[in-house]
C-alpha positions as CSV (number, residue, x, y, z in Angstrom):
1,V,0.0,0.0,0.0
2,G,2.8,2.4,0.8
3,V,4.5,2.2,-2.6
4,Q,1.1,2.4,-4.3
5,R,0.3,5.6,-2.4
6,A,3.7,7.0,-3.4
7,R,2.9,6.3,-7.1
8,Q,-0.6,7.8,-6.8
9,L,0.4,11.0,-5.1
10,W,4.0,11.8,-6.1
11,W,3.9,10.6,-9.7
12,N,4.3,13.3,-12.3
13,H,2.2,12.2,-15.2
14,N,3.6,14.9,-17.5
15,L,7.2,14.0,-16.9
16,G,6.8,10.2,-16.2
17,W,8.6,10.1,-12.9
18,Y,8.2,10.9,-9.3
19,D,8.2,14.4,-7.9
20,E,10.4,15.4,-5.0
21,R,7.4,16.9,-3.1
22,L,3.7,16.5,-3.2
23,N,3.4,20.1,-4.5
24,N,5.9,20.7,-7.2
25,N,5.3,24.4,-7.3
26,W,8.4,24.8,-5.2
27,N,10.7,24.2,-8.2
28,R,8.9,24.1,-11.6
29,S,12.1,23.8,-13.6
30,M,13.4,20.8,-11.6
31,P,10.4,19.2,-9.8
32,L,11.5,15.6,-10.1
33,V,12.8,13.5,-7.2
34,R,16.5,13.8,-6.4
35,L,18.5,10.6,-6.2
36,W,18.7,10.7,-2.4
37,S,15.0,11.0,-2.1
38,A,14.3,8.3,-4.6
39,Y,16.6,5.8,-2.8
40,P,14.3,4.7,-0.1
41,L,11.5,4.0,-2.6
42,F,13.9,1.9,-4.7
43,E,14.8,0.0,-1.5
44,A,11.2,-0.5,-0.5
45,L,10.4,-2.0,-3.9
46,T,13.4,-4.4,-3.8
47,A,12.7,-5.4,-0.2
48,I,9.1,-6.2,-1.1
49,A,10.3,-8.4,-4.0
50,L,12.8,-10.1,-1.6
51,A,10.1,-10.8,0.9
52,E,7.5,-11.9,-1.7
53,P,9.3,-12.7,-4.9
54,T,6.2,-12.6,-7.2
55,P,6.5,-11.7,-10.9
56,A,4.7,-8.5,-10.3
57,H,7.0,-7.4,-7.5
58,K,10.1,-8.2,-9.6
59,A,8.6,-6.3,-12.5
60,A,8.2,-3.3,-10.3
61,V,11.9,-3.4,-9.3
62,R,12.9,-3.7,-13.0
63,S,10.7,-0.8,-14.0
64,F,12.0,1.5,-11.3
65,A,15.6,0.5,-12.0
66,A,15.2,1.3,-15.7
67,K,14.4,4.9,-14.7
68,A,17.1,4.9,-12.0
69,R,19.7,4.4,-14.8
70,R,18.7,7.7,-16.2
71,Y,20.6,9.5,-13.4
72,W,23.8,8.4,-15.0
73,N,25.9,11.3,-16.2
74,P,28.6,10.0,-18.6
75,E,30.1,13.5,-19.0
76,L,31.6,13.8,-15.5
77,H,35.4,13.7,-15.2
78,P,37.5,11.7,-14.9
79,I,34.8,9.1,-15.2
80,G,31.1,9.0,-15.4
81,G,28.9,8.8,-12.3
82,F,25.3,9.1,-11.1
83,A,24.0,12.6,-10.9
84,Y,21.6,13.9,-8.2
85,Y,18.9,14.8,-10.9
86,I,17.6,12.6,-13.7
87,D,18.8,13.0,-17.3
88,T,21.7,15.3,-16.3
89,K,24.5,15.4,-18.9
90,N,26.5,18.4,-17.7
91,P,30.2,17.8,-17.1
92,R,30.5,20.8,-14.7
93,I,27.6,20.1,-12.4
94,R,28.4,19.0,-8.9
95,A,27.9,15.3,-8.3
96,Y,27.9,13.5,-4.9
97,Y,29.8,10.4,-4.1
98,D,27.3,9.4,-1.4
99,D,24.6,9.5,-4.0
100,N,26.5,7.0,-6.0
101,G,26.8,4.9,-2.8
102,W,23.0,4.8,-2.4
103,W,22.4,3.9,-6.0
104,G,25.2,1.2,-5.9
105,I,23.5,-0.4,-2.9
106,A,20.1,-0.2,-4.5
107,F,21.2,-1.8,-7.7
108,L,22.8,-4.6,-5.7
109,D,19.5,-5.2,-4.0
110,A,17.7,-5.1,-7.3
111,Y,20.1,-7.8,-8.5
112,R,19.3,-9.9,-5.4
113,A,15.6,-9.4,-5.9
114,T,15.5,-10.2,-9.6
115,G,18.6,-12.1,-10.5
116,D,19.2,-9.7,-13.3
117,R,23.0,-9.4,-13.7
118,S,22.8,-6.2,-15.6
119,F,22.2,-4.4,-12.3
120,L,25.7,-5.5,-11.2
121,R,27.0,-3.3,-14.0
122,D,25.2,-0.3,-12.5
123,A,26.5,-1.1,-9.0
124,R,30.0,-1.4,-10.5
125,R,29.7,2.0,-12.2
126,A,28.7,3.6,-8.9
127,F,31.6,1.9,-7.1
128,R,34.2,2.9,-9.6
129,F,33.0,6.5,-9.5
130,I,33.5,6.6,-5.8
131,V,36.8,4.9,-5.5
132,L,38.5,6.2,-8.7
133,S,37.1,9.7,-8.8
134,G,36.4,10.3,-5.1
135,W,39.6,9.1,-3.5
136,D,41.9,11.9,-2.3
137,D,45.3,10.8,-3.5
138,A,46.9,14.2,-2.9
139,G,45.6,14.7,0.7
140,G,46.4,11.3,2.3
141,G,43.4,9.3,1.3
142,G,39.7,9.2,2.2
143,I,36.7,9.9,0.0
144,W,35.4,13.3,-0.9
145,W,31.7,14.1,-0.4
146,E,31.3,15.7,-3.8
147,T,33.2,16.4,-7.0
148,W,34.1,20.0,-6.0
149,H,36.2,18.4,-3.2
150,K,35.1,20.7,-0.4
151,H,35.4,18.1,2.3
152,K,35.7,14.4,3.0
153,T,33.1,12.3,4.7
154,A,32.5,8.7,5.7
155,E,29.2,8.0,4.0
156,P,30.5,7.3,0.5
157,L,33.5,5.4,1.9
158,A,31.2,3.1,4.0
159,A,28.9,2.6,1.1
160,A,31.7,1.8,-1.3
161,A,33.2,-0.7,1.2
162,Y,29.8,-2.5,1.3
163,I,29.3,-2.4,-2.5
164,G,32.8,-3.6,-3.2
165,A,32.5,-6.4,-0.7
166,V,29.3,-7.6,-2.2
167,L,30.6,-7.3,-5.8
168,Y,33.7,-9.3,-4.7
169,G,31.5,-12.0,-3.3
170,I,29.6,-12.3,-6.5
171,T,32.4,-11.9,-9.1
172,R,35.5,-12.9,-7.2
173,E,37.4,-10.1,-9.0
174,R,40.4,-9.3,-6.9
175,S,40.2,-5.5,-7.7
176,Y,37.1,-5.2,-5.6
177,L,38.6,-6.8,-2.6
178,D,41.8,-4.7,-2.9
179,Q,39.7,-1.5,-3.0
180,V,37.6,-2.5,0.0
181,T,40.5,-3.4,2.2
182,K,42.1,-0.1,1.3
183,L,39.0,1.8,2.3
184,I,38.6,0.0,5.6
185,A,42.3,0.2,6.4
186,W,42.1,4.0,5.9
187,A,39.0,4.3,8.0
188,D,40.5,2.1,10.8
189,T,43.6,4.3,10.8
190,R,42.2,7.7,10.4
191,T,38.6,7.8,11.6
192,W,38.3,5.1,14.3
193,D,37.1,6.4,17.6
194,A,38.7,4.0,20.2
195,R,36.6,5.3,23.0
196,R,33.2,4.8,21.4
197,R,34.4,1.9,19.2
198,L,32.8,3.5,16.1
199,Y,33.8,5.2,12.9
200,R,33.8,9.0,12.9
201,R,32.4,11.1,10.1
202,S,35.9,12.0,8.9
203,D,39.5,12.4,10.0
204,T,38.7,15.9,11.1
205,S,35.3,15.4,12.8
206,D,34.3,13.7,16.0
207,V,30.7,13.1,14.9
208,V,29.6,9.5,14.6
209,M,26.6,8.7,12.4
210,N,24.4,5.6,12.7
211,Y,24.0,4.9,9.1
212,V,27.8,4.9,8.6
213,Q,28.1,2.2,11.2
214,G,25.3,0.3,9.5
215,M,27.1,0.2,6.2
216,M,30.4,-0.7,7.8
217,I,28.5,-3.6,9.6
218,G,27.3,-4.7,6.2
219,A,30.8,-4.5,4.7
220,H,32.4,-6.5,7.5
221,L,29.6,-9.2,7.3
222,E,30.2,-9.6,3.6
223,L,33.9,-9.9,4.0
224,C,33.4,-12.5,6.8
225,R,31.1,-14.5,4.5
226,V,33.2,-14.5,1.3
227,L,36.6,-14.7,2.9
228,E,35.5,-17.1,5.6
229,Q,37.3,-15.0,8.2
230,P,35.3,-14.8,11.5
231,A,37.2,-11.8,12.7
232,Y,35.2,-9.7,10.2
233,C,31.9,-11.0,11.7
234,A,33.2,-10.2,15.2
235,K,33.9,-6.7,14.1
236,A,30.4,-6.3,12.7
237,Q,28.9,-7.5,15.9
238,A,31.1,-5.2,17.9
239,L,30.0,-2.3,15.8
240,G,26.4,-3.3,16.4
241,R,26.9,-3.4,20.2
242,A,28.7,-0.1,20.2
243,S,26.0,1.5,18.1
244,L,23.3,0.4,20.6
245,L,25.2,2.3,23.3
246,A,25.9,5.4,21.2
247,F,22.6,5.9,19.4
248,P,19.1,6.1,21.1
249,A,16.8,3.1,20.8
250,D,14.2,5.5,19.5
251,A,16.0,6.5,16.4
252,A,15.9,10.3,16.3
253,W,17.9,11.6,13.3
254,T,15.9,11.3,10.1
255,P,13.8,8.5,8.8
256,I,16.0,7.9,5.7
257,A,19.3,7.8,7.6
258,D,17.9,5.8,10.5
259,G,16.3,3.4,8.0
260,I,19.7,2.7,6.4
261,Y,21.2,2.0,9.8
262,L,18.3,-0.4,10.8
263,R,18.4,-2.2,7.5
264,H,22.0,-3.2,8.2
265,L,21.2,-4.2,11.8
266,L,18.7,-6.6,10.2
267,D,21.6,-8.0,8.1
268,L,23.4,-8.6,11.4
269,Y,20.3,-10.3,12.8
270,R,20.2,-12.4,9.6
271,Y,23.7,-13.6,10.4
272,D,23.7,-14.2,14.2
273,R,19.9,-14.2,15.1
274,D,20.6,-11.9,18.0
275,P,17.1,-10.6,18.8
276,R,18.5,-7.2,19.8
277,W,19.1,-6.3,16.2
278,Y,15.6,-7.3,15.1
279,G,14.1,-5.7,18.2
280,I,15.4,-2.2,17.6
281,A,14.2,-2.3,14.0
282,L,10.8,-3.5,15.0
283,R,10.6,-0.9,17.8
284,N,11.1,1.9,15.3
285,A,8.7,0.4,12.7
286,R,6.1,0.5,15.4
287,R,6.9,4.1,16.2
288,A,6.6,5.0,12.5
289,L,3.2,3.3,12.4
290,R,2.0,5.0,15.5
291,N,3.5,8.5,15.0
292,S,4.4,9.2,11.4
293,R,1.2,9.2,9.5
294,G,-0.1,12.6,8.3
295,R,-2.8,13.4,5.9
296,S,-4.1,10.8,3.5
297,G,-2.4,8.1,5.6
298,L,1.1,9.1,4.3
299,F,4.2,8.9,6.5
300,L,5.0,12.6,6.4
301,K,6.3,12.9,10.0
302,D,9.4,11.6,11.6
303,W,9.1,8.6,13.9
304,A,8.6,10.7,16.9
305,G,5.6,12.4,15.2
306,R,7.4,15.7,14.4
307,P,6.5,17.3,11.1
308,V,9.1,17.0,8.4
309,P,8.9,20.1,6.1
310,G,8.3,19.7,2.4
311,D,6.0,16.7,2.1
312,L,9.0,14.8,0.7
313,L,8.9,11.4,-1.1
314,R,11.8,10.2,1.0
315,T,10.0,10.9,4.3
316,H,7.2,8.6,3.3
317,A,9.3,6.0,1.5
318,S,11.8,5.6,4.3
319,S,9.1,4.3,6.7
320,V,7.7,2.0,4.0
321,A,11.2,0.7,3.3
322,L,11.7,-0.2,7.0
323,F,8.5,-2.1,7.0
324,A,9.6,-4.0,3.9
325,W,13.0,-4.9,5.2
326,L,11.4,-6.3,8.4
327,A,9.3,-8.5,6.2
328,T,12.5,-10.1,4.7
329,V,13.4,-11.8,8.0
330,A,11.6,-14.1,10.3
331,P,10.9,-12.7,13.8
332,P,12.8,-14.4,16.6
333,S,9.6,-16.0,18.0
334,R,8.9,-17.8,14.8
335,E,12.2,-19.6,14.5
């Protein structure tokens, strides 16, 4: 129902794609959904198809993915990458490495949901843009946030570590593993907070973010699985435990960031069946159901019930995606 409501109310019939906001008068020249806002709906569709792999659900993933490919900007230098706005072909427009992380993860999930290997090519494109264009060779490493190189941040690094680990597991191409170990080694050396046992936002910031820990949990779980090295799983579990101490059980940042974090806690639950990981995801899904509904039954508030300005597609879709990811795993009581 949540994805159907999104299609009914955010769909732009004239332009054939979703709007960023319910009322597109805010930006008539560029009303369509930004990549960051489209990501949770992409994830909701793939999680639904993973939970119930019907032909219709798989077709919905393929349809969305076909449009998602139109964010590709081949004109970026030194290599092409995904732009924040659909059908962008400007070599000078700023692109974001974390956007490429979100699309890389989403295309991997689309592959898992459909078995369509062409989606691996899309994930590879996103990965290459991050690690080849985004790595700061001159400044001692790390990944830039965007192509104007204003500052470095952990989100694209963590996303690339996860994408590369998954791609290595599927393809066994050594170049993916080499890049992933390089990324994690840099993060371990330059951004590790020994007191909190978490990764900081950058080598110049003390901020820790829940969704960065989530993606690093995912990356370590993948390396544990494909390399058969339990130390990586132990690190993922340690990150999970430290995250429970550092971040409130009632997730309080934004639905989209909190949803990314909780999705990867569910990956950890899928590995070790520790009910704590499932429990915190379920707790916040219940909060979303109880507090987040606004007019027309849409999830337009955050999970504490506070209004989120803009009537954004991502606000609604982030709650829907969390519900869908919960449906991909069996609750502890049913095992």
